[in-house]
Steps between C-alpha positions, in 0.01 A plus 500: 500500500696683229430866425668777308758698700405870504866607503678285243199347313632146547333217693450556872346276764180575689466311827223239515339701785542834312736621772803588286635565151862412429710525186832319483610703194495848658474410873149645536351395833174661621160420645207445265342826616815690412507320164144613421583862587821479295312374197228763538752784514699359212205444264191727517283221357519326838440802724142393572640191676600723790130551568481139615725590793274781625247387756259794470475752219194682633552874493813485285552633152710366215862605507844418371726216599690744719193528719534133595 
């Protein structure tokens, strides 16, 4: 699957099993989880996506991306 590279903004490839993201233009090579975190840190509009990776939010309060 083709996605937008978070580093160079060109076309990157997302593995069919969502295991990796690779960009041949800027040599980006990371796992999908790292990609999601990278995007969330780069663009505040996506910061709520990090909540999908938290198993239990009971007893926690909202914070900044640095808290993740």
